[in-house]
N, C-alpha and C positions, 0 to 999 in steps of 0.2 A: 503494500500501500505506500504511496506516494505521502510527503509529509502536506498538509494543508492548513490552511490558515482561512476560519469564516466569520463573518460577522454579518445577521440581517437586521438592521433594528426596527423595521415598516411594522407598525402595527396593522395586521389583517382583520378586518370586522366583516366576518363573513355569511351569508344567509340571508331572507327575505324582511325586508320592512325595517330597512337600520338605518333609513333615510335623518330618522329623527336623531340619529348619533350625529351628524354634522356639527350642527352649533358647540357644543362640547368639545367635539376634535379640535375644529380649527382655533377656536378660543386657548386652548392651548399655546397656539403658537401666532396668536397675531394680537398683541397691544390695541393697533390702531381700528381693529375690525375693518377693517377698509380690503379686500381682496378683489383677486382678478380671477374672473370665471371663462376658462381657458376651455374651448370644445371645437369641436371639427365644423362639417358643412350644413350642419342645421339639423341631423335628424332626432337628435336630443328635442326637438321642438316641436315634430311631428308627430313624436312619440310620446310628451306629455311628460319628462323626463325633467327637463328644463324648468319648467312651472314648478312641477313636486319640490326640486329643488331651492328655488328661489323661495317659496310657501316656509322653506324649514330656515332662511335665510334673512328674516326679517331685520334681525336687529344686526344687521353687518351692512356696510355701503358695500354692495357688489357692482362691478365694471364687466363688464362682460366685453371678451374676447373673443370671436367667432372665424371659421374660416380656415384654421390648421388641414394642410392638406393628407392626405394618404397618405404619404412620404412626402413629411413635414418639411418645408422649405426655408430654406434659409431668410429669405427678403422676407418671409409671412413671418417669420417669428421675430426677430428686428422689429417690425412694426409693434408686435404685441408688448416688445421690451419698453421701447418708447412710450407706450401708454401707460404699460405700469408706472414707468419712471416719472411722467405728467402726472399722475394720480398718486404719485404718493404711497402706492401699495405696500405691504408688506407681506403677504401670504398670495401663494395661487394654487385654486383648488382646478383641478386639470378634471373634465368631464368627458370620455370617451373612451376608443381601443389603445393600443399600444403607439397610434402615432401622436396621437395627442400628450400621452405623457409622456413620450417622447423627446417632444419639442416642448414641452415647459421645464424639461429638464434642462435643456439647454438653453431654455429663458431664464432659469433664474442665477444661473451662471453667469450670463451676457448683462443680466441687470447690473451686476457689481464691476464686470472689465471693462478697463478703461483702452480703446484701441479697438483693431479690427475684430472680432470674436472670431471669424471664420478662420485666424491665422489658429487658432486653438485648435479646430477642427481637423487642421491639415497638421498638427504636431508640430508645426515650426518651433523651434529650437528656444527655450524659456519662455514659451507661451503656454500659461496654464489655466483654467479657473482655479480661485486659491479661496474665494467664496460664493455662498451662493441663500437666496432665498430660498425660506420654508416654504414645500409645497406637499399639496393631499391630492389623494386621485378616489374617484367616482367610477369604476369599469363599467364599460358598456359593452363590452367585446373581449373575451376571453381567444387570447391568442398569443401575443407575444410574452406574457408574465411579467411586462414593463414595470407594470403595479406593484410589483414585486424585487425588482432589482435594481440597482445604478445606473445602469446602461442606456446607452440611445444612439437611434441612428439617424443622422437629419442630411436632407437633401439640397444639392444646390444646380436649378434647371439649365441657368443659362452655360454653365461649364460641366454638365452631363455629369457628376461626380455625386457620390452616397456616401455619407464618412461618419466613421463612429466616434464616441466620446462615453465617458464617462467615472467614476471615481465615488469614493465614499460620501460625496458632499450633495449627492444624488439620487439618493433613499427618498423615496416619499415616506412623509412623517408617517401617515397613514394610509390604507384603502379598506375603501369603501369594496364591497363582493359582492354584490345581488344576484343569483342567478337568473332569477325572474326577468330580468333584459333580455336575454338570450329568446325571448319570444316575441323578440320587437326586430329580430335580424333579416336578411336577409339570407335565403340559403346559399347565395357565394359568400357573404362574410362568414358565415357557421364552418362550412367549408376551407374555406381560409384559416379560420382558426385552429381545427382541427388538425389541418397540415402543419402550420407553423409550432403547434407542439409537439407533433411528433418528432419533426425533423428537429424541435431544440433540442427530444428527448435525444435523437439518434447521434447529434454531434457530439454530444458528450458517452455514449455509446459504444458505437459503432468501431470502435480502434484495434484493441487488441485485450485478450481476457486478462483483468486485474486479478490482485490478491484481495482489490476490497469488496467484499461477497454479499455486504449490506447494500452499495449504491450500484452494483449489477442488477440486484431483484429489483430497487426501486424503481429503476428504469423500464425494464423489463415491465414491471407493473404498470408502469404510466400507459405505454406502449399498448401492452393488452388492452387496458380499460379502454383506448381510443380505437382499437378496433372494435371491441364489441358493443362501443355504442355511437360512432359516427355517421356513420348513415340514419342510422334512428331516428339520433337528435336532429337534423337536417329536417327530417319531415315532421318529426312533432317536437319543436323547440319550447313548445307550450308545459313538457314534462319534466317535472320539478328534479326528478331523479336524475333524467339525465342531463339536464341543464347542470348544474350544480355538480354531477362528476367532468362536465367537461371543463368548468370554469378551474375544479381545483387541478386539475391534470397541467392544464395551461399554466396555472399558479407553479406549480410546481415542477414543471418542465426546466424553469429558469428562472426560481428563486434563489440559485447558487448551491443547494445542497446536492444534484447530480454529481459537478464537477469533484466533490471532495476526495482528495485522493488517488483521482484516475487522471489518465491522460484523455485528453479531448481534439477533435478537429474540428476548425469550422470554418474548412475552405470551400464548402460548398454555400455557406451564406457568404463569403470573400465574393466569391462567382455570382452568387445571383443576385447581389447588392449590384454589379455593372450591370446585369441584365435590366434590373429596375430602372436606373439611372439614364439607358442609354432607350428601354423602348417602353419603361413606364408598366411594364407588367405588374401584377400585384408580387407583394414579395413573397408571400406565402409560396405562389404560384410558380415562381423560378426556383425554389428550395424541390420542388418537387421537380422540373425540369432536370435541377443539375443531380442531383443525386443519385439516382441509378447510375447515371455513366462514370458518375465518379468511382462508385463503388465498385464497376466494372476496371475502370481504369486501374485502380487499386486494390484487384484481385485477390493476387497472391499477398498483399501486405495486411490484408483486411480479411481473411478469409478462417481464420481462426476465429475470431469473432462473430463473421456471417454465419456461420456454421451454427457457433452459440444462439444465435438468433434465430436463426431457422428455427430451430428443436425448439428451444423453449416459448418464443411469440407466437411462432407458426405452425407449431406441432408437427415440422416436419419429419421424412423418414428419408434412408437414402444410404448413398454414400455421401462422405464431407463433400466432395465437388458439386455433387446434385444437391445436396441443403444448401451448399454455397451461393450456387448460380440463383434457385428457386426462391430462395430470402429475398433476392433483388427483384426479381421477376412481379413477388407477392406483392411486396413493397411497391412499384409503380399502379401494379393494379389496384389495390388501395386508395391511393391516391385518385385515379381513373374511376373509382367507385365513387366516389366524392364530389365527381364531375369535373378534377382537376384534371387539363389537359396537360400532357408532359412532353412538350415538343416545343422549341422555339418557335416554329415554322406556323403554329399552332395560332400564334398570337400578331407576326411578324412576316411578311413579305418578303421585307428586305434585309437579307441575312449575310447579303456581301460584304468581307471582310472581317465579319463581328468577333470571330476567335482570334483573328490576328490582332485587333483591336484591345480585348482584354488582356492576353498576354503581352503584348507592348505596357497597357498601363501595372501590371503585374510587374515587369521589369522596373518601370520608372520609379516603382515604388520600394524596391529592392526586395520584393516577397519573393527571395528565389529559392525556397525550401518551406513547403508549409505540408501540414497534416502533423499526425500523434507521429511519427516516424521522420520528419522532415524530409519527406522522399515524394511531395508532390512539386515537380518543378514547374514554371511556368510553359514548358512546352508541352507538359501534362497537360495542364490549363487548356491549351489551346485543342487539342485532343479531345479532352473531355465536353469543349463550348461543339467541336466538329461535328462530334457524335450525338449532340442534343439538336441539333437542327431539324 
């Protein structure tokens, strides 16, 4: 088992009818009672969630900031920072899914940063956020686990870039997770959420067998649960048993526990981010596109774990070679059963040079040896993308 250190200070408030807790939770961190309420495209208005939240925040001065995109855009978020500074707020409530929460994480650091905050995202030497506003979340879409971690991904459309950030400053102070919101979601978003949680788990699991038996089994239990409930929760989102298990799986997939003491491989995400930046494909769908092809490319390096995964999660039988191969097939078929297409050409006809473009970006960033064995090169990335077209 590898050494590890983990801390997660976020208070998770899980279950039905938790909105009445908001005033108490926010008051612990807002002296001015002047807060920014950040959200996305406005679905929280049509579903009635916004009105319900505002009804519970009558003792606060609430400044609304909507319009955070599905891939939160740097320029939009900076407008939110300007509004927060103008109104002298001291707390942000993120109401939405992972994109809104990620965007708010960036805003809380940019609020105090002097200079061009994009330099922090670019990881320029000496450019870091050293202070952040407190914030909390009301989760409306179970998917990314952003409500329970300190990471974020921010896009910049004009540069076709999607960059990561994070650190101890960016844990939510609290996250209200009410599974009944799943009933308000379109099927596409639920399918994305299932896929996102599944892939977050695989990124921390499908490497090579380890001595951390607990983490192996915890990852497998999340995968098995998502397989069990996935197609059903898409068809019956108002079923509380299904919705609550989906939300809990998504949170646990990326709250930091699965990575403890084990190797991880986030290359699927790294490639997927480029597909989103270039084509605008939903994040979860880029992962479903890339993962099967990456596992084929890294078959020998991941074979032992593919066999374990195939036996324990999919109950496959046969030779180790057959089980490992079928595990990849089963994974891709699962995504497809959710209505997720798994080829780049399913989303865009303009695929010329895409593999070469992504390879070049990896080389320019110095991403030359990736994966749990540091065995994935930019040339491998090019091959993975070509095979995903």
